[in-house]
LUMDO-419593 format. One line per 5 residues: for each residue y, z, x of C-alpha. Coordinates in Angstrom, 3 decimals. Each point is the difference from the previous one (the first is absolute). Layout:
BEGIN
Y,Z,X  ...
END
This chain:
BEGIN
110.494,239.933,-93.660  1.543,-3.272,0.839  3.596,-0.972,0.367  0.018,-1.643,-3.278  -1.283,2.978,-1.548
3.173,2.030,1.121  2.374,-1.988,-0.893  2.077,-1.104,-3.612  -2.100,-2.411,-2.083  3.381,-1.945,-1.669
2.186,-2.161,2.018  2.629,2.240,1.144  1.474,-1.266,3.873  1.707,1.882,2.038  3.142,-1.689,1.925
1.614,1.311,2.812  3.085,-1.625,0.780  3.004,-0.454,2.413  2.154,-0.798,-2.333  2.591,3.129,-1.327
0.546,1.284,-3.288  3.695,1.536,-0.504  -0.021,3.132,-2.192  3.830,-0.317,-1.326  1.308,2.761,-2.759
-3.837,0.361,-1.605  -0.836,-3.120,0.275  -2.833,-1.763,2.367  1.368,-3.583,1.050  -2.103,-2.705,1.748
0.818,-3.120,1.602  -0.154,-2.461,-2.135  -1.715,-2.848,1.010  -2.705,3.033,0.947  -0.062,0.728,-3.828
-1.257,-3.348,-0.365  -2.843,0.721,2.256  -0.673,3.151,-2.205  -0.548,-1.890,-3.197  -1.646,-2.898,1.894
-2.655,2.644,1.042  0.229,2.166,-3.116  -1.696,-3.632,-2.105  -2.711,0.279,2.436  -0.845,3.718,0.237
-0.490,2.879,-3.027  2.708,2.086,1.891  1.716,0.553,3.330  0.715,2.231,2.199  3.264,-0.487,2.303
0.726,2.290,2.951  3.539,-1.120,1.660  2.517,1.834,2.361  3.083,0.839,-1.880  3.001,-1.366,1.521
3.148,2.357,1.109  3.044,-1.201,-2.207  1.980,-0.355,2.671  -1.890,-2.784,1.574  0.311,-1.781,-3.641
3.277,0.129,0.388  0.306,-1.119,3.519  -2.246,-2.828,-0.385  0.849,-1.234,-3.882  -2.020,-3.200,0.349
-3.394,1.633,-2.315  0.725,-0.812,-3.940  -1.626,3.140,-1.293  -1.671,-0.313,-3.476  -1.273,3.725,-2.356
-3.294,0.175,0.114  0.155,1.383,-3.682  0.681,-3.414,-0.830  -3.091,-1.307,1.083  -2.480,-1.439,-2.673
-2.822,1.633,1.266  1.705,3.465,1.060  -2.834,1.975,-2.187  -2.748,-1.377,2.628  2.024,0.648,3.389
0.303,3.225,1.837  3.102,0.186,2.491  -1.158,2.734,2.901  3.327,-0.072,2.025  -0.858,0.688,4.080
2.484,1.288,2.130  2.499,-2.023,2.336  -1.653,1.034,3.364  0.780,-3.024,2.279  1.171,2.921,2.551
-2.819,1.377,2.281  1.281,3.911,-1.043  0.172,-0.770,-3.432  -2.901,-2.356,-0.079  -2.384,3.005,1.571
1.694,2.672,-2.091  -1.378,-1.638,-2.985  -2.998,-1.484,1.254  -2.628,2.591,-1.168  1.427,0.267,-3.861
0.509,-3.276,-0.476  -4.052,-1.418,1.311  -0.634,2.560,-2.477  1.817,-1.506,-2.800  -0.897,-3.038,0.700
-3.706,1.180,0.353  0.045,1.031,-3.382  1.255,-3.473,-0.971  -2.754,-1.489,1.650  -2.512,1.765,-2.011
1.726,-0.427,-3.476  -0.323,-4.113,0.920  -2.612,-2.371,-0.143  1.360,-2.624,2.538  2.214,0.257,2.984
2.261,-2.060,1.305  2.614,1.105,2.922  3.014,-2.478,1.554  -0.224,1.795,3.510  3.229,-0.716,1.559
1.050,2.720,3.143  -0.908,3.226,1.504  2.422,3.199,-1.406  0.392,-0.874,-3.320  -2.867,-2.313,-0.845
-1.439,1.843,-2.463  -1.980,-2.667,-0.577  -2.253,-0.090,3.528  0.015,3.917,-0.949  -1.871,-0.695,-3.348
-2.305,-2.439,2.083  -0.595,3.234,1.726  -0.859,1.962,-2.451  -2.023,-2.696,-1.660  -2.314,-0.378,2.687
-0.521,4.280,-0.134  -1.101,-0.074,-3.286  -2.190,-3.202,0.306  1.756,-2.105,-2.004  0.821,-4.138,0.179
3.459,-1.038,-0.099  1.767,-3.286,0.536  2.439,-0.608,2.417  3.700,-2.090,-0.490  2.477,-1.493,2.331
2.796,-2.573,0.184  0.726,0.655,3.529  -1.649,0.430,3.379  1.598,3.552,0.129  0.035,1.181,4.026
1.544,-3.491,0.638  1.841,0.119,-3.596  1.520,3.770,1.583  0.946,-1.582,3.379  2.166,-2.864,-1.378
1.849,2.202,-2.324  1.117,2.420,2.785  1.452,-2.814,2.139  3.385,0.205,-1.667  0.244,3.913,0.300
0.917,2.280,2.757  -2.289,0.931,2.755  -1.425,2.908,-1.764  -1.249,-1.744,-2.695  -1.691,-3.080,2.487
-1.376,2.342,2.023  -1.969,1.793,-3.063  -1.008,-3.132,-0.885  -1.191,-1.334,3.236  -2.027,3.134,0.379
-1.290,0.375,-3.444  -1.063,-3.519,-0.531  -3.237,0.214,2.177  -0.923,3.187,-1.480  0.922,-1.600,-3.952
-2.508,-2.861,0.985  -2.554,2.229,1.166  0.465,2.036,-2.871  -0.313,-2.564,-2.682  -2.765,-2.011,1.345
-1.879,3.234,-0.368  0.718,0.007,-3.736  -0.388,-3.532,-0.212  -3.848,0.309,1.213  -0.809,2.262,-2.612
1.421,-1.916,-2.980  -2.008,-1.564,-2.875  2.693,-2.591,0.048  2.319,-1.774,1.765  2.940,-1.448,-2.480
2.321,-1.585,2.770  2.807,-2.137,-1.324  0.917,-2.481,2.223  -1.926,-1.682,2.735  1.588,1.951,2.851
-1.112,2.916,-1.735  -3.339,-1.183,-0.200  -0.726,-1.136,3.391  1.295,3.413,1.275  -2.175,2.025,-2.184
-3.162,-2.223,-0.981  -1.823,0.544,3.182  -0.091,3.930,-0.860  -1.153,-0.266,-4.072  -2.891,-1.750,-0.649
1.256,-0.932,-3.798  2.927,-1.392,0.665  2.527,-2.220,-1.848  2.942,-2.046,0.226  1.998,0.847,-3.312
3.507,-0.787,-1.262  2.386,2.233,-1.490  2.486,-1.616,-2.237  1.979,1.600,-2.954  0.946,-3.440,-2.090
-1.457,-0.813,-3.323  -2.116,-2.666,-1.114  3.456,-1.205,-1.624  2.154,0.018,3.194  -2.420,-2.931,1.790
2.090,-3.352,-0.028  -2.183,-2.743,-1.873  -0.821,-3.232,0.907  3.067,-1.374,-2.101  2.451,2.424,1.757
-1.612,-0.701,3.482  0.749,-4.016,-0.493  3.405,0.268,-1.352  0.617,2.481,3.135  -1.215,-2.268,2.369
1.882,-3.152,-1.783  2.686,1.893,0.239  -0.541,0.804,3.774  0.520,-3.885,0.766  3.273,-0.252,-0.936
1.699,3.553,0.356  2.779,-0.368,2.465  -0.593,3.329,1.811  -2.980,1.419,1.089  -0.575,3.432,-1.959
-1.606,2.732,2.132  -0.252,3.882,-0.970  -1.853,3.045,1.271  -0.949,3.018,-1.849  -0.085,3.306,1.355
1.680,2.852,2.014  2.231,-0.888,3.476  -2.468,1.932,2.370  -0.928,-0.512,3.617  -3.641,-0.894,-0.731
1.720,-2.808,-2.230  1.798,-1.585,2.308  3.235,-0.814,-1.647  2.013,-1.333,2.837  -2.350,-2.254,0.525
-0.188,-1.161,-3.406  3.984,-0.553,0.444  -0.030,-1.688,3.375  -2.931,-2.214,-1.436  1.966,-0.931,-2.919
2.991,-1.111,2.217  -2.336,-2.076,2.312  -0.874,-1.875,-2.906  3.651,-0.645,-1.186  0.856,-0.831,3.804
-2.399,-2.855,-0.453  1.503,-1.198,-3.228  -1.319,0.986,-2.521  1.377,1.746,-2.940  -0.805,3.282,-1.076
0.214,2.609,-2.703  -1.441,3.533,0.813  -0.347,3.151,-1.711  -1.728,3.159,1.381  -0.481,2.509,-2.677
-0.655,3.651,0.877  2.339,2.720,1.804  -1.414,1.638,3.213  1.288,1.554,3.150  0.415,-3.405,1.680
2.129,-1.674,-3.070  3.406,0.782,1.745  -0.801,-2.279,3.024  -1.842,-2.398,-1.208  3.226,-0.303,-2.286
2.038,0.155,3.371  -1.960,-2.474,1.891  -0.011,-1.987,-3.303  4.002,0.317,0.720  -0.272,-1.072,3.809
-1.917,-2.865,-0.778  2.194,-1.626,-2.566  -2.690,0.458,-3.135  2.410,1.715,-2.218  0.088,-3.042,-2.436
-3.778,-0.324,0.415  -1.536,2.952,-0.110  -0.077,3.064,-3.150  -0.901,3.602,1.018  0.412,1.520,-3.677
-1.889,2.842,1.352  -3.104,2.137,-2.363  -0.415,-1.475,-3.354  -1.543,2.074,-1.934  -1.082,-2.594,-3.057
-3.502,-1.378,0.769  0.910,-2.773,-2.437  2.964,-1.048,2.043  -1.734,0.034,3.109  -2.941,-2.473,-1.086
2.851,-2.109,-1.183  1.207,-0.103,3.565  -3.526,-0.582,1.254  -0.678,-2.595,-2.528  3.342,-1.827,1.069
-1.050,-0.421,3.240  -0.909,-2.602,1.937  -1.462,1.900,2.518  -0.375,3.922,1.061  0.602,0.799,3.661
-1.428,2.622,1.452  0.322,1.449,4.013  -2.495,2.753,-0.723  -1.367,1.876,3.493  -2.888,2.432,-1.002
-3.296,-0.404,-1.066  0.753,0.818,-3.904  -0.577,-1.650,-3.721  3.298,-0.537,-1.201  -0.139,-0.622,-4.004
3.269,-2.691,-0.099  -2.333,-2.358,2.025  -2.548,-0.024,-3.177  2.690,0.288,-2.226  1.789,-3.383,1.553
-3.084,-1.844,-0.281  -0.441,1.426,-3.955  3.624,-1.681,-0.346  -0.923,-3.129,1.444  2.158,0.602,3.132
-1.680,-0.645,3.695  0.086,2.598,2.228  1.094,-0.842,3.590  0.629,2.232,2.843  -1.524,1.774,2.853
-3.902,-0.318,0.489  -2.513,2.831,-1.084  -3.391,0.239,-1.363  1.103,0.943,-3.227  2.145,-3.056,-0.753
-2.719,-2.270,1.099  -2.321,1.268,-1.453  1.940,-0.327,-3.032  0.368,-3.573,-0.076  -3.254,-0.969,2.079
-1.518,-2.590,-2.620  2.593,0.015,-2.428  3.281,-0.847,1.709  3.348,1.172,-0.357  1.326,1.013,3.214
1.080,-0.674,3.540  0.384,2.265,2.743  1.035,0.187,3.678  -0.861,2.184,3.272  1.045,3.849,-0.789
3.477,0.209,1.413  1.059,-3.557,-0.051  2.778,-0.196,-1.950  1.310,-3.376,1.314  -3.160,-1.256,-1.023
0.245,1.277,-3.759  3.341,-1.250,0.294  -1.028,-3.522,0.943  -2.789,0.359,-2.837  2.601,0.782,-2.892
2.033,-3.557,1.561  -3.314,-1.890,-0.288  -0.172,1.014,-3.443  3.476,0.044,-0.934  -0.110,-3.811,1.084
-3.771,-1.185,-0.860  0.432,1.121,-3.880  -3.075,-1.457,-1.121  -2.153,2.003,2.757  1.967,2.543,-1.930
-0.804,-0.657,-3.154  -3.794,-0.301,0.586  0.520,4.218,1.366  1.553,0.665,-3.320  -2.863,-1.436,-1.588
-2.758,1.731,2.490  1.819,3.119,-0.645  -0.304,-0.329,-4.125  -4.041,-0.458,0.406  -0.406,2.472,2.398
1.863,2.664,-2.135  -1.332,-0.756,-2.916  -3.037,2.373,1.752  1.969,3.371,0.003  0.896,1.997,-3.314
-0.175,3.891,0.121  -2.544,-0.302,-2.998  -2.583,-1.706,1.833  0.555,1.740,3.336  -0.404,3.592,-1.241
-3.054,-0.607,-2.192  -1.466,-1.483,3.194  0.821,2.885,2.193  -0.977,2.259,-3.162  -3.791,-1.841,0.150
-0.277,0.051,3.936  0.630,3.818,-0.457  -2.591,0.634,-2.786  -2.537,-2.271,1.685  0.296,1.474,3.512
0.451,3.893,-0.986  -2.678,1.538,-0.714
END
């Protein structure tokens, strides 16, 4: 009997994801943007099994930066089965529930025609466990990730105490070898962004550099709207700068503030906004006050309304970013979709986004003074700024959720037997 003979004949798909589900008062809640992803996958497959960890309520209350939606409201709910998995990021918990959870994932694999796993770590990484179970069953699977996990874990731990930093240093080489093993055995690698593609494609015969966006076709700035935006940029008195995301160490928010202050010190008039919360938000605010940027910088914290976030991106002349790790932040794509050039630290993901299309300017990683110089130059040279806005608008029209999820779905159906 062949592998295909043992699989369901329909177009069902199993997704094992790191995005958590929340269970409250008997209701199952999923992150709102992830709900959009469920709908997009359901538009391309007959049914879905989505296996995700259940986040403890104490962590939900401590964070507060997610917008949750009841999965019962999903239009495709009748074709989607959510399978709750243990929250097991401590090794003691992970080892205790490993065998039982692997059996559960094995059953999900048997019941699914296509398999896609989003791997992300070691303890608690059920996607990697699912990949190992798929190997045991002789099943083909696709892998997906939007960061280079072993490097990401070290950078993420940098702002924490020594026990976490030590654990990250010990686990990183183990994680690299572990993930390399499941990548070598996968039938399809869907690497979100060129940093991930560079890291994992050498070990995967069928690798694709893909983009993961949740903006709708109607969210993309039109040619006429982008032309009007570029025209306004020629005469606006201040250079409007924004960033959307959490203020964490891997985003280097203090470098972001220093770059703005450096541009201001060179005579540039700038108004900036950081939309998002995070553990370094108070440090960001304190540094802004120390550098006398109170009038030039707004930090409203987490904004749950998606329309408000997209409006801020569209209103900005520049998305300024200071990312330190090899990952693929969605905000860069959303900026281009909004006709907003991306200006920041050089990395493979950003370079690939603008290659052959334009709409970005980059400086060497960590050089916040050079980033400030770039802002000052754009504030002074409005023709150059207007040209970048026009390039970003053309570039961004390549991206919307319907197209990118359709492309990924077609790849899965093509490469998985």
